[in-house]
C-alpha positions as CSV (number, residue, x, y, z in Angstrom):
1,M,41.4,17.7,-14.8
2,T,40.6,16.6,-11.3
3,T,43.4,17.3,-8.8
4,V,43.9,15.7,-5.4
5,L,42.7,18.9,-3.7
6,T,39.5,19.2,-5.7
7,R,38.7,15.5,-5.5
8,H,38.8,15.7,-1.7
9,N,37.3,19.2,-1.4
10,V,40.4,20.3,0.5
11,R,40.2,23.5,2.5
12,V,43.2,25.2,4.1
13,F,43.1,28.1,6.5
14,G,44.7,29.3,9.7
15,H,47.7,31.5,10.7
16,G,50.3,28.9,11.8
17,E,53.1,27.1,10.0
18,Q,52.6,23.6,11.4
19,P,49.8,21.7,9.6
20,M,46.9,20.1,11.5
21,L,45.1,17.7,9.3
22,F,41.6,16.6,10.3
23,A,40.0,13.4,9.0
24,H,36.3,12.7,9.5
25,G,34.7,9.3,10.3
26,Y,32.4,7.0,8.4
27,G,29.4,8.7,6.8
28,C,30.5,12.2,7.8
29,D,32.4,15.0,6.2
30,Q,34.7,17.9,7.1
31,N,31.8,19.9,8.6
32,M,32.0,17.6,11.6
33,W,35.1,19.5,12.7
34,R,33.5,22.9,12.8
35,L,33.3,23.1,16.6
36,V,37.0,21.9,17.1
37,A,39.2,23.1,14.2
38,P,38.7,26.9,14.8
39,A,40.2,26.6,18.2
40,F,43.6,25.8,16.6
41,E,43.6,28.1,13.6
42,D,45.6,30.9,15.3
43,R,48.6,28.6,15.8
44,Y,48.3,25.9,13.0
45,K,47.6,25.6,9.3
46,I,44.3,23.8,9.4
47,V,43.6,21.3,6.6
48,L,40.2,19.8,6.1
49,F,39.0,17.3,3.5
50,D,36.3,14.8,2.6
51,H,36.9,11.2,1.9
52,V,35.9,10.1,-1.6
53,G,32.1,9.5,-1.6
54,H,31.5,11.8,1.3
55,G,30.6,15.5,1.6
56,Q,31.6,17.5,-1.5
57,S,34.2,15.1,-2.7
58,G,34.4,13.7,-6.2
59,A,32.5,10.5,-5.8
60,V,33.3,9.6,-9.5
61,A,36.9,9.0,-8.3
62,F,35.8,6.1,-6.1
63,D,37.7,3.0,-7.1
64,W,36.3,-0.2,-5.6
65,A,39.6,-2.0,-5.6
66,R,41.6,0.9,-4.2
67,Y,39.2,1.3,-1.4
68,G,38.9,-2.4,-0.7
69,S,40.9,-1.8,2.5
70,L,41.8,1.1,4.7
71,D,45.2,1.3,2.9
72,G,43.5,3.1,0.0
73,Y,42.2,5.8,2.3
74,A,45.7,6.1,3.9
75,E,47.1,6.7,0.4
76,D,44.6,9.5,0.0
77,V,45.9,11.2,3.2
78,L,49.4,10.9,2.0
79,A,48.5,12.2,-1.4
80,I,47.0,15.4,0.2
81,C,50.2,15.7,2.3
82,H,52.3,15.4,-0.8
83,E,50.2,17.9,-2.9
84,L,50.4,20.5,-0.1
85,D,54.0,19.6,0.9
86,L,52.8,19.1,4.5
87,K,55.5,18.1,7.0
88,D,55.5,17.8,10.8
89,V,51.8,17.1,10.6
90,V,49.5,16.8,13.5
91,F,46.9,14.3,12.3
92,V,43.5,14.3,14.0
93,G,41.4,11.3,13.0
94,H,37.9,10.4,14.2
95,S,36.7,6.8,14.4
96,V,37.8,4.8,11.3
97,S,40.0,7.7,10.2
98,A,42.1,7.2,13.4
99,M,43.2,3.9,11.9
100,I,43.6,5.5,8.5
101,G,46.0,8.0,10.1
102,V,47.9,5.1,11.9
103,L,48.4,3.4,8.5
104,A,49.6,6.7,6.9
105,A,52.0,7.4,9.7
106,I,53.5,3.9,9.4
107,R,54.2,4.4,5.7
108,E,55.7,7.9,6.1
109,P,56.6,8.4,9.8
110,E,58.9,11.3,9.0
111,R,55.9,13.3,7.8
112,F,53.9,13.2,11.0
113,D,54.7,14.9,14.3
114,R,51.7,13.6,16.4
115,L,48.5,11.6,16.0
116,V,45.3,12.5,17.8
117,L,43.1,9.4,17.6
118,I,39.4,9.9,18.7
119,G,37.4,6.8,19.3
120,P,39.9,4.5,17.4
121,S,39.4,0.7,17.0
122,P,41.8,-1.6,15.3
123,R,39.2,-4.4,15.2
124,Y,35.5,-4.2,15.9
125,I,34.8,-7.9,16.3
126,D,35.7,-9.9,19.4
127,D,38.5,-12.4,18.9
128,G,39.6,-14.7,21.7
129,D,40.7,-12.5,24.6
130,Y,40.3,-9.4,22.5
131,V,37.1,-7.5,23.2
132,G,36.2,-5.4,20.2
133,G,32.6,-4.8,21.2
134,F,30.8,-6.9,18.6
135,K,30.3,-10.5,17.7
136,Q,30.9,-11.6,14.1
137,E,27.2,-12.3,13.6
138,D,26.3,-8.8,15.0
139,I,28.5,-7.2,12.4
140,E,27.1,-9.3,9.6
141,G,23.6,-8.4,10.7
142,L,24.4,-4.7,10.6
143,L,26.0,-5.0,7.2
144,D,23.0,-7.0,5.8
145,F,20.6,-4.4,7.2
146,L,22.7,-1.6,5.5
147,D,22.7,-3.5,2.2
148,S,19.0,-3.8,2.2
149,N,17.9,-0.4,3.6
150,H,20.5,2.4,3.7
151,L,18.1,5.1,5.0
152,G,16.6,2.8,7.6
153,W,20.0,1.7,8.8
154,S,21.1,5.4,9.0
155,S,18.1,6.5,11.1
156,T,18.6,3.5,13.4
157,M,22.3,3.4,13.8
158,A,23.2,7.1,13.8
159,P,21.5,7.9,17.2
160,M,23.1,4.8,18.7
161,I,26.5,5.8,17.5
162,M,26.1,9.4,18.7
163,G,24.7,8.5,22.1
164,N,23.5,11.5,24.1
165,P,19.8,10.6,23.8
166,D,19.0,13.7,25.8
167,R,20.3,15.8,22.9
168,P,18.4,14.3,19.9
169,E,19.5,17.0,17.6
170,L,23.0,15.4,17.6
171,G,21.6,12.1,16.5
172,E,19.6,13.8,13.8
173,E,22.6,15.6,12.4
174,L,24.5,12.3,12.2
175,T,21.5,10.6,10.6
176,N,21.3,13.3,8.0
177,S,25.0,13.0,7.3
178,F,24.7,9.3,6.8
179,C,21.8,9.7,4.5
180,R,23.6,12.2,2.3
181,T,26.5,9.7,1.7
182,D,26.4,7.9,-1.6
183,P,24.5,4.6,-0.7
184,E,26.8,2.2,-2.6
185,I,30.0,3.8,-1.3
186,A,28.5,3.8,2.2
187,K,27.8,0.1,2.0
188,H,31.3,-0.6,0.7
189,F,33.1,1.6,3.3
190,A,31.0,0.1,6.1
191,R,32.1,-3.4,5.2
192,V,35.8,-2.4,4.9
193,T,35.5,-0.5,8.2
194,F,33.7,-3.1,10.4
195,L,35.6,-6.1,9.0
196,S,39.0,-4.5,9.3
197,D,41.7,-5.8,11.6
198,N,44.7,-3.6,12.1
199,R,45.9,-4.9,15.4
200,A,49.2,-6.2,13.9
201,D,50.0,-2.7,12.6
202,L,50.0,-1.0,16.0
203,P,53.5,-1.9,17.1
204,N,54.9,-0.4,13.9
205,V,53.7,3.1,14.8
206,K,56.6,5.4,15.9
207,T,54.6,8.6,16.1
208,K,53.6,10.0,19.5
209,S,49.8,9.6,19.8
210,L,46.9,10.6,22.0
211,I,44.0,8.2,22.3
212,L,40.7,10.0,23.3
213,Q,38.3,7.4,24.6
214,C,34.7,8.3,25.3
215,S,32.6,6.8,28.1
216,Q,29.7,4.6,27.1
217,D,30.9,4.4,23.5
218,A,28.8,1.8,21.6
219,I,31.2,1.5,18.7
220,A,34.6,1.6,20.4
221,P,34.3,0.5,24.1
222,E,36.8,1.4,26.7
223,S,38.5,-2.0,26.4
224,V,39.4,-1.1,22.8
225,G,40.9,2.2,23.8
226,R,43.0,0.6,26.5
227,Y,44.1,-2.1,24.0
228,M,45.3,0.7,21.7
229,H,47.2,2.4,24.5
230,Q,48.9,-0.9,25.5
231,N,50.0,-1.6,21.9
232,L,50.9,1.9,20.7
233,S,54.4,2.8,22.0
234,G,54.6,6.4,23.2
235,S,50.8,6.8,23.4
236,E,48.8,8.8,26.0
237,F,45.3,7.7,27.0
238,V,42.5,10.0,28.1
239,L,39.1,8.6,29.3
240,M,36.7,11.4,28.6
241,R,33.6,12.4,30.5
242,A,31.9,12.7,27.1
243,T,29.7,9.9,26.2
244,G,28.9,8.3,22.8
245,H,31.2,8.1,19.8
246,C,31.4,11.7,18.5
247,P,32.9,14.0,21.1
248,N,33.9,16.4,18.3
249,L,30.1,17.3,18.1
250,S,28.9,16.4,21.6
251,A,31.8,17.6,23.7
252,P,34.0,19.9,21.6
253,E,35.3,21.9,24.6
254,E,36.6,18.7,26.4
255,T,38.0,17.4,23.1
256,I,39.9,20.7,22.5
257,A,41.2,20.8,26.1
258,A,42.6,17.2,25.8
259,M,44.2,18.0,22.5
260,E,45.7,21.2,23.9
261,A,47.2,19.4,26.9
262,F,48.7,16.7,24.6
263,L,50.1,19.2,22.1
264,S,51.7,21.5,24.7
265,D,53.6,18.6,26.4
266,P,57.0,18.1,24.8
267,A,57.9,15.2,27.0
268,P,57.7,11.6,25.8
269,A,54.7,9.7,26.9
270,K,55.3,7.4,29.9
271,A,55.2,3.7,29.4
272,V,52.1,1.8,30.2
273,A,52.2,0.4,33.7
């Protein structure tokens, strides 16, 4: 019988009591945390997992209706927390998983101590005064391209998402990760991700949060990070020197340092000026 832990290929290690749960972004897997997670294993219980259809997860468990919105993925996060009886969780979410963590924390705020949101976006499409970074037709074009040519989309988009063209090996790693993801699940998850709109959820978050915003991020521009900060009560905002959308790979030291500063500060975050 498949359990929650086997379905999501959950790995637990570390020497601390407080859990730190890492959630990877679209088209990736838990291996994307290999340069960050070890820095915290001496003080935290590290929990890594793969979203269904990614990495070594049980793709047969993919339910098209359940995962028709990000809520299904948030339910998975909570299911892992329940199975391991995790409390006082530090949730670290990259890209779309940042919003998945937001939704999980809204449902069970008592279970989460802090949220670390790396490159979050509550909506990718521009809407009136809101600048998400993409026009509706741009997103539809990206999704149509993915529907027709998964491998071509992956090799085109991954280097753009990663940024750092002077370090092509990073874009190659992301390309390979995208290509390994089940194509049908990748198409479905992309549509759910890029058409999502969770702006109305932000005021409901009560958990203290850190927003890590990269410079020159093609997926989540600075305007999005600042919008998150303005609409998340008790949030802190850090504009990183790192460029691109994946500082967990391109700038792990800066990512770790920002997390350390946030986690060592017991004081409430100051209100946005």
